[in-house]
N, CA, C and O of each residue as an XYZ file, in Angstrom:
892
protein
N     -22.320     88.721    111.566
C     -23.030     88.223    110.394
C     -24.536     88.327    110.617
O     -25.031     88.118    111.725
N     -25.247     88.652    109.552
C     -26.697     88.758    109.663
C     -27.311     87.375    109.677
O     -27.046     86.561    108.792
N     -28.127     87.111    110.675
C     -28.802     85.825    110.761
C     -28.110     84.881    111.713
O     -26.882     84.838    111.799
N     -28.923     84.122    112.429
C     -28.413     83.155    113.393
C     -28.168     81.809    112.701
O     -28.370     81.662    111.496
N     -27.729     80.843    113.496
C     -27.507     79.488    112.995
C     -28.449     78.542    113.723
O     -28.543     78.567    114.950
N     -29.140     77.717    112.965
C     -30.087     76.734    113.485
C     -29.451     75.355    113.346
O     -28.966     74.991    112.275
N     -29.458     74.591    114.438
C     -28.805     73.281    114.415
C     -29.814     72.179    114.698
O     -30.616     72.266    115.628
N     -29.753     71.149    113.879
C     -30.549     69.938    114.069
C     -29.583     68.812    114.437
O     -28.722     68.433    113.643
N     -29.739     68.284    115.656
C     -28.810     67.278    116.152
C     -27.740     67.884    117.036
O     -26.576     67.490    116.975
N     -28.140     68.856    117.870
C     -27.161     69.624    118.655
C     -26.888     69.062    120.035
O     -25.978     69.539    120.713
N     -27.640     68.068    120.476
C     -27.472     67.621    121.860
C     -26.232     66.754    122.058
O     -25.817     66.517    123.193
N     -25.642     66.281    120.967
C     -24.458     65.425    121.116
C     -23.663     65.424    119.815
O     -24.096     65.969    118.800
N     -22.507     64.806    119.872
C     -21.708     64.600    118.672
C     -21.281     65.879    117.979
O     -21.014     66.894    118.623
N     -21.220     65.815    116.662
C     -20.732     66.941    115.876
C     -21.613     68.167    116.031
O     -21.107     69.287    116.092
N     -22.922     67.972    116.095
C     -23.823     69.108    116.255
C     -23.544     69.886    117.525
O     -23.573     71.116    117.525
N     -23.271     69.168    118.612
C     -22.936     69.821    119.878
C     -21.632     70.600    119.746
O     -21.520     71.722    120.240
N     -20.649     70.004    119.079
C     -19.363     70.682    118.895
C     -19.516     71.930    118.031
O     -18.840     72.930    118.273
N     -20.393     71.888    117.029
C     -20.664     73.074    116.216
C     -21.258     74.177    117.085
O     -20.838     75.332    117.008
N     -22.236     73.816    117.912
C     -22.853     74.803    118.803
C     -21.812     75.429    119.722
O     -21.825     76.639    119.947
N     -20.916     74.611    120.250
C     -19.896     75.110    121.179
C     -18.973     76.115    120.491
O     -18.681     77.175    121.045
N     -18.518     75.781    119.290
C     -17.630     76.696    118.566
C     -18.332     78.017    118.268
O     -17.761     79.089    118.466
N     -19.561     77.935    117.796
C     -20.293     79.155    117.452
C     -20.529     80.027    118.672
O     -20.391     81.248    118.596
N     -20.883     79.415    119.796
C     -21.114     80.200    121.009
C     -19.815     80.829    121.505
O     -19.827     81.951    122.013
N     -18.697     80.122    121.363
C     -17.403     80.696    121.748
C     -17.063     81.904    120.888
O     -16.327     82.791    121.319
N     -17.599     81.939    119.674
C     -17.414     83.084    118.787
C     -18.419     84.197    119.072
O     -18.353     85.269    118.470
N     -19.346     83.941    119.990
C     -20.359     84.934    120.323
C     -21.549     84.939    119.390
O     -22.337     85.885    119.393
N     -21.690     83.894    118.590
C     -22.799     83.836    117.640
C     -24.065     83.310    118.296
O     -24.012     82.505    119.226
N     -25.198     83.776    117.800
C     -26.494     83.306    118.294
C     -26.822     81.971    117.642
O     -26.738     81.823    116.423
N     -27.195     81.005    118.468
C     -27.472     79.648    117.999
C     -28.811     79.188    118.555
O     -29.111     79.388    119.732
N     -29.606     78.574    117.700
C     -30.851     77.929    118.116
C     -30.749     76.449    117.774
O     -30.221     76.086    116.722
N     -31.252     75.600    118.655
C     -31.224     74.157    118.419
C     -32.621     73.584    118.556
O     -33.331     73.875    119.519
N     -33.011     72.767    117.588
C     -34.252     72.000    117.713
C     -33.957     70.788    118.587
O     -33.096     69.973    118.257
N     -34.672     70.674    119.700
C     -34.431     69.595    120.656
C     -35.748     68.905    120.967
O     -36.757     69.557    121.234
N     -35.728     67.584    120.931
C     -36.938     66.816    121.212
C     -37.363     66.969    122.670
O     -36.516     67.127    123.549
N     -38.662     66.922    122.929
C     -39.125     66.927    124.319
C     -38.501     65.749    125.070
O     -38.467     64.628    124.563
N     -38.020     66.007    126.252
C     -37.430     64.947    127.056
C     -35.944     64.756    126.862
O     -35.304     64.094    127.679
N     -35.366     65.318    125.798
C     -33.920     65.211    125.598
C     -33.196     66.169    126.538
O     -33.708     67.240    126.864
N     -32.010     65.776    126.967
C     -31.221     66.604    127.876
C     -30.681     67.820    127.122
O     -29.884     67.687    126.193
N     -31.117     68.976    127.528
C     -30.699     70.216    126.875
C     -29.840     71.087    127.782
O     -29.482     72.208    127.419
N     -29.511     70.569    128.964
C     -28.852     71.392    129.980
C     -27.510     71.944    129.502
O     -27.209     73.113    129.744
N     -26.702     71.128    128.832
C     -25.391     71.606    128.381
C     -25.538     72.707    127.336
O     -24.760     73.661    127.326
N     -26.526     72.580    126.463
C     -26.772     73.619    125.467
C     -27.242     74.902    126.133
O     -26.802     75.993    125.769
N     -28.130     74.775    127.101
C     -28.631     75.958    127.803
C     -27.511     76.668    128.549
O     -27.477     77.898    128.595
N     -26.596     75.902    129.133
C     -25.461     76.503    129.839
C     -24.578     77.311    128.892
O     -23.952     78.286    129.305
N     -24.528     76.907    127.627
C     -23.733     77.631    126.634
C     -24.460     78.856    126.103
O     -23.862     79.683    125.414
N     -25.738     78.980    126.415
C     -26.509     80.103    125.906
C     -27.203     79.835    124.594
O     -27.589     80.769    123.892
N     -27.367     78.565    124.251
C     -28.096     78.196    123.035
C     -29.593     78.338    123.284
O     -30.097     77.912    124.323
N     -30.294     78.932    122.339
C     -31.752     79.018    122.410
C     -32.342     77.668    122.018
O     -31.975     77.098    120.991
N     -33.247     77.165    122.831
C     -33.851     75.859    122.575
C     -35.223     76.033    121.944
O     -36.075     76.754    122.463
N     -35.423     75.360    120.816
C     -36.751     75.271    120.207
C     -37.187     73.820    120.345
O     -36.579     72.927    119.754
N     -38.230     73.586    121.117
C     -38.667     72.219    121.379
C     -39.492     71.694    120.212
O     -40.484     72.302    119.812
N     -39.072     70.571    119.683
C     -39.772     69.973    118.552
C     -39.091     68.678    118.155
O     -38.155     68.224    118.813
N     -39.566     68.095    117.081
C     -39.058     66.803    116.613
C     -38.752     66.905    115.127
O     -39.622     67.273    114.337
N     -37.521     66.582    114.742
C     -37.128     66.682    113.345
C     -37.936     65.747    112.459
O     -38.022     65.965    111.250
N     -38.532     64.705    113.042
C     -39.353     63.784    112.265
C     -40.729     64.356    111.955
O     -41.480     63.776    111.170
N     -41.061     65.478    112.560
C     -42.345     66.144    112.336
C     -42.107     67.374    111.469
O     -41.478     68.336    111.911
N     -42.605     67.347    110.244
C     -42.354     68.439    109.308
C     -42.854     69.771    109.843
O     -42.246     70.810    109.588
N     -43.957     69.749    110.581
C     -44.487     70.982    111.151
C     -43.547     71.589    112.171
O     -43.365     72.805    112.209
N     -42.944     70.738    113.005
C     -41.969     71.217    113.995
C     -40.784     71.883    113.310
O     -40.312     72.934    113.743
N     -40.318     71.270    112.252
C     -39.158     71.803    111.540
C     -39.493     73.147    110.899
O     -38.712     74.094    110.989
N     -40.652     73.227    110.254
C     -41.066     74.489    109.642
C     -41.208     75.582    110.691
O     -40.822     76.727    110.456
N     -41.762     75.231    111.848
C     -41.914     76.207    112.928
C     -40.556     76.673    113.441
O     -40.388     77.842    113.789
N     -39.592     75.763    113.488
C     -38.246     76.140    113.934
C     -37.642     77.177    112.991
O     -37.074     78.168    113.448
N     -37.756     76.962    111.693
C     -37.244     77.941    110.736
C     -37.980     79.274    110.856
O     -37.385     80.337    110.678
N     -39.270     79.209    111.156
C     -40.071     80.430    111.265
C     -39.818     81.186    112.561
O     -40.276     82.318    112.718
N     -39.085     80.568    113.501
C     -38.886     81.186    114.813
C     -37.823     82.284    114.812
O     -37.669     82.989    115.808
N     -37.101     82.435    113.725
C     -36.063     83.461    113.658
C     -35.590     83.652    112.236
O     -36.147     83.080    111.299
N     -34.553     84.463    112.081
C     -33.936     84.659    110.773
C     -32.594     83.931    110.781
O     -31.663     84.325    111.484
N     -32.514     82.876    109.997
C     -31.343     82.003    110.028
C     -30.597     82.058    108.704
O     -31.179     81.878    107.635
N     -29.300     82.309    108.799
C     -28.492     82.303    107.581
C     -27.974     80.921    107.263
O     -27.569     80.650    106.133
N     -27.984     80.029    108.265
C     -27.468     78.677    108.052
C     -28.196     77.691    108.940
O     -28.616     78.018    110.050
N     -28.337     76.473    108.430
C     -28.891     75.357    109.202
C     -27.910     74.202    109.106
O     -27.582     73.743    108.012
N     -27.443     73.736    110.258
C     -26.513     72.610    110.307
C     -27.299     71.346    110.637
O     -28.032     71.297    111.625
N     -27.137     70.328    109.802
C     -27.877     69.075    109.956
C     -26.882     67.984    110.336
O     -26.111     67.512    109.501
N     -26.911     67.593    111.600
C     -26.003     66.558    112.107
C     -26.850     65.489    112.785
O     -26.932     65.424    114.011
N     -27.472     64.659    111.967
C     -28.452     63.692    112.452
C     -27.962     62.268    112.233
O     -27.210     61.991    111.299
N     -28.393     61.387    113.095
C     -28.043     59.972    112.975
C     -29.216     59.150    113.477
O     -30.163     59.690    114.049
N     -29.152     57.862    113.267
C     -30.179     56.954    113.766
C     -29.533     55.742    114.392
O     -28.354     55.469    114.168
N     -30.293     55.024    115.165
C     -29.805     53.788    115.755
C     -29.848     52.680    114.707
O     -30.634     52.728    113.760
N     -28.995     51.693    114.897
C     -29.005     50.569    113.961
C     -30.377     49.910    113.944
O     -30.920     49.548    114.988
N     -30.925     49.760    112.751
C     -32.228     49.132    112.597
C     -33.400     50.073    112.752
O     -34.547     49.671    112.554
N     -33.132     51.337    113.108
C     -34.228     52.289    113.309
C     -34.857     52.670    111.978
O     -34.150     52.989    111.022
N     -36.174     52.637    111.914
C     -36.927     53.055    110.736
C     -38.224     53.719    111.183
O     -38.928     53.158    112.022
N     -38.562     54.878    110.659
C     -37.736     55.731    109.799
C     -36.597     56.360    110.591
O     -36.603     56.343    111.822
N     -35.627     56.911    109.883
C     -34.430     57.445    110.532
C     -34.412     58.969    110.509
O     -34.854     59.580    109.536
N     -33.902     59.589    111.583
C     -33.759     61.044    111.578
C     -32.882     61.551    110.436
O     -33.155     62.611    109.872
N     -31.822     60.798    110.087
C     -30.942     61.249    109.010
C     -31.508     60.929    107.631
O     -30.861     61.200    106.620
N     -32.689     60.364    107.583
C     -33.406     60.151    106.332
C     -34.577     61.105    106.248
O     -34.449     62.210    105.720
N     -35.720     60.682    106.766
C     -36.920     61.519    106.706
C     -36.735     62.833    107.448
O     -37.215     63.873    106.996
N     -36.042     62.798    108.585
C     -35.828     64.028    109.341
C     -35.021     65.043    108.559
O     -35.371     66.223    108.518
N     -33.942     64.592    107.937
C     -33.120     65.494    107.137
C     -33.902     66.053    105.954
O     -33.744     67.219    105.595
N     -34.734     65.230    105.357
C     -35.568     65.711    104.249
C     -36.525     66.804    104.720
O     -36.787     67.758    103.988
N     -37.046     66.666    105.939
C     -37.921     67.708    106.476
C     -37.182     69.036    106.597
O     -37.735     70.094    106.295
N     -35.929     68.973    107.040
C     -35.128     70.192    107.160
C     -34.911     70.821    105.793
O     -35.099     72.025    105.619
N     -34.522     70.017    104.839
C     -34.241     70.526    103.498
C     -35.487     71.155    102.886
O     -35.411     72.215    102.265
N     -36.629     70.504    103.062
C     -37.875     71.009    102.481
C     -38.279     72.349    103.070
O     -38.928     73.154    102.401
N     -37.898     72.594    104.324
C     -38.303     73.830    104.999
C     -37.263     74.935    104.901
O     -37.523     76.059    105.330
N     -36.093     74.643    104.347
C     -34.963     75.566    104.440
C     -35.119     76.826    103.610
O     -34.616     77.882    103.994
N     -35.808     76.738    102.479
C     -35.920     77.913    101.626
C     -34.548     78.352    101.140
O     -33.816     77.571    100.533
N     -34.202     79.620    101.414
C     -32.915     80.149    100.981
C     -31.825     80.057    102.022
O     -30.753     80.635    101.846
N     -32.081     79.335    103.114
C     -31.076     79.170    104.165
C     -29.988     78.197    103.712
O     -30.284     77.160    103.119
N     -28.744     78.534    103.990
C     -27.620     77.658    103.654
C     -27.686     76.413    104.525
O     -27.593     76.507    105.749
N     -27.846     75.254    103.910
C     -27.921     73.985    104.632
C     -26.565     73.294    104.565
O     -26.030     73.047    103.484
N     -26.018     72.985    105.743
C     -24.751     72.256    105.834
C     -25.049     70.909    106.460
O     -25.442     70.838    107.624
N     -24.867     69.843    105.703
C     -25.262     68.514    106.154
C     -24.048     67.621    106.369
O     -23.162     67.527    105.520
N     -24.031     66.966    107.530
C     -23.015     65.961    107.814
C     -23.513     64.630    107.268
O     -24.565     64.138    107.676
N     -22.761     64.053    106.353
C     -23.130     62.781    105.731
C     -22.088     61.734    106.135
O     -21.838     61.559    107.327
N     -21.490     61.050    105.197
C     -20.482     60.058    105.537
C     -19.772     59.555    104.295
O     -20.394     59.388    103.246
N     -18.468     59.313    104.408
C     -17.740     58.714    103.295
C     -18.301     57.314    103.054
O     -18.475     56.527    103.984
N     -18.574     57.030    101.800
C     -19.270     55.807    101.411
C     -20.625     56.111    100.821
O     -21.234     55.262    100.170
N     -21.108     57.343    101.051
C     -22.384     57.776    100.471
C     -22.167     58.252     99.035
O     -21.059     58.623     98.650
N     -23.233     58.234     98.263
C     -23.182     58.783     96.914
C     -22.110     58.149     96.050
O     -22.059     56.929     95.890
N     -21.252     59.000     95.492
C     -20.236     58.522     94.549
C     -18.965     58.036     95.237
O     -17.950     57.815     94.575
N     -19.009     57.866     96.567
C     -17.775     57.528     97.285
C     -17.746     56.095     97.811
O     -16.961     55.782     98.706
N     -18.584     55.231     97.269
C     -18.608     53.838     97.745
C     -17.244     53.172     97.624
O     -16.849     52.388     98.488
N     -16.531     53.484     96.555
C     -15.243     52.826     96.335
C     -14.155     53.330     97.280
O     -13.063     52.763     97.322
N     -14.442     54.390     98.041
C     -13.446     54.933     98.968
C     -13.345     54.120    100.250
O     -12.374     54.255    100.994
N     -14.341     53.277    100.517
C     -14.375     52.546    101.785
C     -14.148     51.052    101.552
O     -14.318     50.544    100.444
N     -13.762     50.370    102.622
C     -13.520     48.931    102.555
C     -14.828     48.170    102.355
O     -15.888     48.665    102.740
N     -14.775     46.974    101.759
C     -15.998     46.189    101.557
C     -16.790     45.966    102.842
O     -18.020     45.918    102.810
N     -16.099     45.830    103.970
C     -16.795     45.596    105.240
C     -17.682     46.776    105.605
O     -18.743     46.590    106.201
N     -17.266     47.979    105.257
C     -18.076     49.165    105.540
C     -19.406     49.074    104.809
O     -20.459     49.311    105.400
N     -19.362     48.735    103.537
C     -20.593     48.644    102.761
C     -21.430     47.447    103.194
O     -22.659     47.494    103.140
N     -20.771     46.378    103.621
C     -21.506     45.209    104.105
C     -22.344     45.561    105.330
O     -23.496     45.141    105.443
N     -21.763     46.331    106.243
C     -22.432     46.650    107.504
C     -23.290     47.908    107.395
O     -24.398     47.955    107.929
N     -22.784     48.918    106.709
C     -23.438     50.228    106.696
C     -23.978     50.621    105.326
O     -24.401     51.760    105.130
N     -23.967     49.693    104.385
C     -24.369     50.026    103.027
C     -25.763     50.616    102.927
O     -25.980     51.568    102.178
N     -26.714     50.059    103.676
C     -28.082     50.574    103.608
C     -28.157     52.008    104.121
O     -28.806     52.861    103.514
N     -27.489     52.265    105.239
C     -27.496     53.609    105.815
C     -26.772     54.595    104.903
O     -27.251     55.709    104.690
N     -25.623     54.192    104.365
C     -24.890     55.077    103.470
C     -25.661     55.322    102.177
O     -25.585     56.408    101.603
N     -26.402     54.314    101.719
C     -27.266     54.517    100.563
C     -28.330     55.560    100.843
O     -28.625     56.406     99.999
N     -28.910     55.493    102.044
C     -29.901     56.488    102.455
C     -29.281     57.876    102.502
O     -29.877     58.842    102.025
N     -28.092     57.978    103.074
C     -27.425     59.277    103.148
C     -27.152     59.827    101.751
O     -27.278     61.030    101.518
N     -26.780     58.952    100.826
C     -26.563     59.393     99.459
C     -27.832     59.936     98.824
O     -27.794     60.933     98.103
N     -28.957     59.282     99.090
C     -30.237     59.765     98.570
C     -30.572     61.139     99.134
O     -31.080     62.003     98.419
N     -30.287     61.340    100.422
C     -30.571     62.638    101.040
C     -29.629     63.707    100.487
O     -30.043     64.848    100.279
N     -28.372     63.350    100.249
C     -27.455     64.285     99.593
C     -28.031     64.751     98.256
O     -28.049     65.947     97.964
N     -28.500     63.805     97.452
C     -29.079     64.152     96.150
C     -30.281     65.070     96.321
O     -30.436     66.049     95.591
N     -31.127     64.748     97.289
C     -32.318     65.562     97.551
C     -31.914     66.989     97.913
O     -32.530     67.951     97.454
N     -30.876     67.118     98.736
C     -30.397     68.444     99.126
C     -29.854     69.203     97.926
O     -30.194     70.368     97.719
N     -29.018     68.556     97.142
C     -28.382     69.242     96.026
C     -29.377     69.640     94.937
O     -29.128     70.570     94.170
N     -30.498     68.934     94.876
C     -31.526     69.255     93.887
C     -32.625     70.151     94.447
O     -33.571     70.491     93.736
N     -32.509     70.534     95.712
C     -33.593     71.261     96.385
C     -33.664     72.732     96.019
O     -34.715     73.358     96.156
N     -32.564     73.283     95.558
C     -32.518     74.712     95.288
C     -31.985     75.525     96.451
O     -31.666     76.701     96.280
N     -31.878     74.928     97.632
C     -31.294     75.619     98.782
C     -29.778     75.681     98.620
O     -29.184     74.749     98.077
N     -29.139     76.762     99.079
C     -27.674     76.753     99.128
C     -27.220     75.576     99.988
O     -27.700     75.416    101.110
N     -26.318     74.765     99.491
C     -26.042     73.494    100.162
C     -24.552     73.182    100.210
O     -23.812     73.434     99.258
N     -24.133     72.625    101.345
C     -22.787     72.091    101.513
C     -22.898     70.761    102.241
O     -23.612     70.651    103.237
N     -22.192     69.750    101.745
C     -22.168     68.438    102.399
C     -20.744     68.156    102.859
O     -19.786     68.362    102.114
N     -20.619     67.687    104.087
C     -19.333     67.213    104.591
C     -19.464     65.741    104.926
O     -20.316     65.341    105.720
N     -18.603     64.936    104.308
C     -18.595     63.490    104.548
C     -17.381     63.125    105.405
O     -16.264     63.084    104.889
N     -17.571     62.863    106.689
C     -16.462     62.359    107.490
C     -16.262     60.874    107.251
O     -17.164     60.178    106.783
N     -15.073     60.399    107.576
C     -14.832     58.963    107.595
C     -15.116     58.438    108.991
O     -16.158     58.742    109.572
N     -14.191     57.650    109.533
C     -14.338     57.234    110.920
C     -14.225     58.440    111.833
O     -13.489     59.380    111.532
N     -14.948     58.424    112.952
C     -14.941     59.584    113.843
C     -14.552     59.191    115.258
O     -14.850     58.091    115.725
N     -13.873     60.125    115.934
C     -13.488     59.933    117.323
C     -13.972     61.121    118.150
O     -14.340     62.163    117.610
N     -13.964     60.945    119.458
C     -14.318     62.025    120.379
C     -13.086     62.663    121.005
O     -13.195     63.339    122.028
N     -11.928     62.462    120.413
C     -10.705     63.067    120.931
C     -10.740     64.588    120.751
O     -11.508     65.097    119.935
N      -9.915     65.311    121.509
C      -9.861     66.771    121.334
C      -9.444     67.145    119.915
O      -8.823     66.354    119.205
N      -9.793     68.353    119.523
C      -9.435     68.828    118.188
C      -7.922     68.818    118.005
O      -7.174     69.200    118.905
N      -7.484     68.379    116.838
C      -6.056     68.356    116.517
C      -5.634     69.599    115.746
O      -4.482     70.026    115.814
N      -6.586     70.175    115.010
C      -6.270     71.318    114.172
C      -5.620     70.948    112.858
O      -5.236     71.828    112.088
N      -5.489     69.648    112.587
C      -4.819     69.212    111.355
C      -5.780     68.574    110.352
O      -5.342     68.032    109.338
N      -7.070     68.631    110.623
C      -8.053     68.042    109.709
C      -8.199     68.898    108.459
O      -7.945     70.103    108.476
N      -8.612     68.254    107.384
C      -8.800     68.947    106.109
C     -10.130     68.534    105.489
O     -10.710     67.504    105.833
N     -10.589     69.365    104.573
C     -11.701     68.975    103.714
C     -11.185     68.975    102.282
O     -10.385     69.829    101.897
N     -11.649     68.014    101.507
C     -11.151     67.857    100.147
C     -12.287     67.478     99.215
O     -13.264     66.852     99.625
N     -12.145     67.866     97.959
C     -13.122     67.489     96.940
C     -12.763     66.162     96.283
O     -13.451     65.719     95.363
N     -11.696     65.529     96.746
C     -11.288     64.214     96.250
C     -12.149     63.151     96.931
O     -11.960     62.857     98.112
N     -13.085     62.582     96.194
C     -14.030     61.627     96.773
C     -13.487     60.201     96.835
O     -14.232     59.263     97.117
N     -12.203     60.039     96.574
C     -11.576     58.729     96.758
C     -10.881     58.628     98.113
O     -10.367     57.569     98.473
N     -10.866     59.724     98.858
C     -10.133     59.796    100.122
C     -10.962     59.221    101.261
O     -12.159     59.491    101.367
N     -10.311     58.418    102.122
C     -10.936     57.889    103.332
C      -9.974     58.086    104.490
O      -8.758     58.047    104.302
N     -10.507     58.297    105.682
C      -9.661     58.461    106.855
C     -10.499     58.648    108.097
O     -11.700     58.380    108.098
N      -9.860     59.108    109.156
C     -10.496     59.316    110.458
C     -10.434     60.799    110.789
O      -9.519     61.496    110.351
N     -11.399     61.285    111.556
C     -11.423     62.687    111.971
C     -12.044     62.790    113.359
O     -12.961     62.041    113.697
N     -11.538     63.725    114.157
C     -12.150     64.015    115.448
C     -13.403     64.852    115.230
O     -13.417     65.740    114.378
N     -14.443     64.577    115.985
C     -15.687     65.323    115.815
C     -15.487     66.827    116.012
O     -16.118     67.635    115.331
N     -14.615     67.195    116.935
C     -14.360     68.618    117.165
C     -13.747     69.274    115.934
O     -14.049     70.429    115.631
N     -12.889     68.548    115.223
C     -12.306     69.088    113.995
C     -13.333     69.139    112.871
O     -13.351     70.090    112.090
N     -14.183     68.125    112.785
C     -15.253     68.143    111.790
C     -16.161     69.339    112.024
O     -16.586     70.000    111.077
N     -16.454     69.612    113.284
C     -17.288     70.769    113.612
C     -16.620     72.065    113.168
O     -17.280     72.957    112.636
N     -15.312     72.169    113.387
C     -14.598     73.379    112.984
C     -14.636     73.567    111.469
O     -14.819     74.684    110.986
N     -14.463     72.483    110.724
C     -14.559     72.574    109.264
C     -15.957     73.000    108.838
O     -16.120     73.777    107.898
N     -16.962     72.486    109.537
C     -18.346     72.845    109.224
C     -18.582     74.326    109.462
O     -19.167     75.006    108.620
N     -18.133     74.824    110.596
C     -18.301     76.245    110.915
C     -17.588     77.110    109.880
O     -18.103     78.158    109.490
N     -16.417     76.685    109.436
C     -15.680     77.445    108.423
C     -16.468     77.576    107.123
O     -16.289     78.543    106.383
N     -17.337     76.611    106.841
C     -18.106     76.614    105.590
C     -19.353     77.493    105.656
O     -19.917     77.843    104.619
N     -19.784     77.850    106.854
C     -21.077     78.526    106.994
C     -21.143     79.791    106.151
O     -22.128     80.011    105.447
N     -20.117     80.620    106.211
C     -20.132     81.891    105.488
C     -19.179     81.904    104.298
O     -18.793     82.968    103.814
N     -18.808     80.726    103.834
C     -17.901     80.597    102.698
C     -18.708     80.332    101.434
O     -19.213     79.229    101.231
N     -18.824     81.343    100.594
C     -19.617     81.184     99.367
C     -19.020     80.125     98.450
O     -19.738     79.522     97.652
N     -17.716     79.893     98.556
C     -17.075     78.880     97.721
C     -17.489     77.466     98.118
O     -17.335     76.531     97.332
N     -18.014     77.305     99.337
C     -18.423     75.976     99.807
C     -19.814     75.587     99.317
O     -20.186     74.415     99.381
N     -20.575     76.546     98.836
C     -21.940     76.264     98.377
C     -21.889     75.394     97.124
O     -21.153     75.678     96.179
N     -22.689     74.329     97.140
C     -22.725     73.408     96.018
C     -21.645     72.341     96.055
O     -21.518     71.555     95.116
N     -20.865     72.304     97.130
C     -19.746     71.369     97.219
C     -20.067     70.190     98.146
O     -20.816     70.321     99.113
N     -19.479     69.041     97.820
C     -19.497     67.861     98.687
C     -18.049     67.549     99.036
O     -17.254     67.179     98.171
N     -17.718     67.702    100.306
C     -16.347     67.509    100.771
C     -16.189     66.195    101.525
O     -17.118     65.746    102.196
N     -15.028     65.584    101.419
C     -14.615     64.540    102.346
C     -13.799     65.215    103.443
O     -12.958     66.071    103.165
N     -14.052     64.824    104.689
C     -13.396     65.455    105.833
C     -12.613     64.398    106.606
O     -13.190     63.462    107.158
N     -11.301     64.560    106.638
C     -10.426     63.593    107.312
C      -9.288     64.344    107.992
O      -9.082     65.533    107.752
N      -8.561     63.640    108.836
C      -7.336     64.173    109.429
C      -6.172     63.322    108.927
O      -6.016     62.185    109.373
N      -5.354     63.838    108.019
C      -4.267     63.029    107.457
C      -3.206     62.647    108.483
O      -2.384     61.765    108.231
N      -3.221     63.312    109.645
C      -2.255     62.973    110.692
C      -2.697     61.758    111.508
O      -1.895     61.174    112.236
N      -3.972     61.377    111.388
C      -4.461     60.171    112.069
C      -4.279     59.005    111.108
O      -4.943     58.933    110.074
N      -3.385     58.104    111.450
C      -3.017     57.047    110.504
C      -3.675     55.706    110.787
O      -3.634     54.812    109.942
N      -4.293     55.546    111.981
C      -4.959     54.272    112.239
C      -6.300     54.228    111.513
O      -6.865     55.265    111.164
N      -6.792     53.030    111.294
C      -8.039     52.847    110.563
C      -9.179     52.502    111.512
O      -8.978     51.868    112.548
N     -10.382     52.935    111.137
C     -11.577     52.580    111.898
C     -11.800     51.068    111.807
O     -11.355     50.437    110.848
N     -12.491     50.476    112.803
C     -12.662     49.014    112.830
C     -13.196     48.414    111.532
O     -12.665     47.411    111.056
N     -14.236     49.010    110.954
C     -14.786     48.445    109.723
C     -13.786     48.527    108.576
O     -13.750     47.648    107.715
N     -12.981     49.573    108.565
C     -11.946     49.686    107.536
C     -10.898     48.593    107.692
O     -10.236     48.214    106.726
N     -10.752     48.087    108.917
C      -9.812     46.989    109.165
C     -10.454     45.630    108.926
O      -9.811     44.593    109.090
N     -11.738     45.640    108.534
C     -12.439     44.389    108.280
C     -13.057     43.764    109.501
O     -13.479     42.609    109.460
N     -13.121     44.519    110.610
C     -13.683     43.991    111.848
C     -15.186     44.255    111.909
O     -15.692     45.176    111.269
N     -15.890     43.436    112.687
C     -17.316     43.647    112.903
C     -17.527     44.710    113.972
O     -16.680     44.910    114.843
N     -18.669     45.390    113.894
C     -19.060     46.298    114.961
C     -19.533     45.491    116.159
O     -20.000     44.364    115.991
N     -19.422     46.044    117.375
C     -19.992     45.352    118.538
C     -21.499     45.269    118.403
O     -22.088     46.080    117.687
N     -22.149     44.315    119.067
C     -23.608     44.199    118.977
C     -24.292     45.495    119.386
O     -23.828     46.194    120.287
N     -25.392     45.811    118.723
C     -26.158     47.010    119.067
C     -26.741     46.867    120.460
O     -27.188     45.790    120.853
N     -26.732     47.981    121.213
C     -27.314     47.964    122.546
C     -28.826     47.867    122.452
O     -29.444     48.504    121.599
N     -29.422     47.065    123.335
C     -30.879     46.902    123.303
C     -31.551     48.057    124.014
O     -32.778     48.102    124.095
């Protein structure tokens, strides 16, 4: 395929799994990595590192200018209570710089029009963050860039099951392994039918519920 893939949020989680899948396919991958962040695992995979900060619009623009990218994967998160957040202002910086690059953003079930898909406890604890993610989804969809959003439910670090699905049914909630979410994301990169779509991503074979879906509190945030 013409053009490489640029990843924001590649040092861990879903972004790392996306990088791993793409490199296993022999694709060229570049990752924006903050100074001081551990990049050793990415370098071992052969990922090109562009040092910068997603919270700095200039860094993001420079990352896009560093190559020819057909897709940008945005897998950003923030710590509880963090302001501003990488998945807020940082994601907006990516969208603003993307131009005609296909932007694939990892969001979350409960964002946008999917509030009713999650348990009340989810909105009680994560409502502010999910509201922010919904605003960023809107910003992306109105940006003019080719765009795909994937909303996972609860996430695990278990190995890929191969049974995860993406659906346009925004009433669906469930759990998904990050490796499977990454595979669904990679499948969307060159899929013209995925452009303009917001998917829910779950594994119907995983029947247990995430703690908040069960009405439980999250453990205290680490200091």
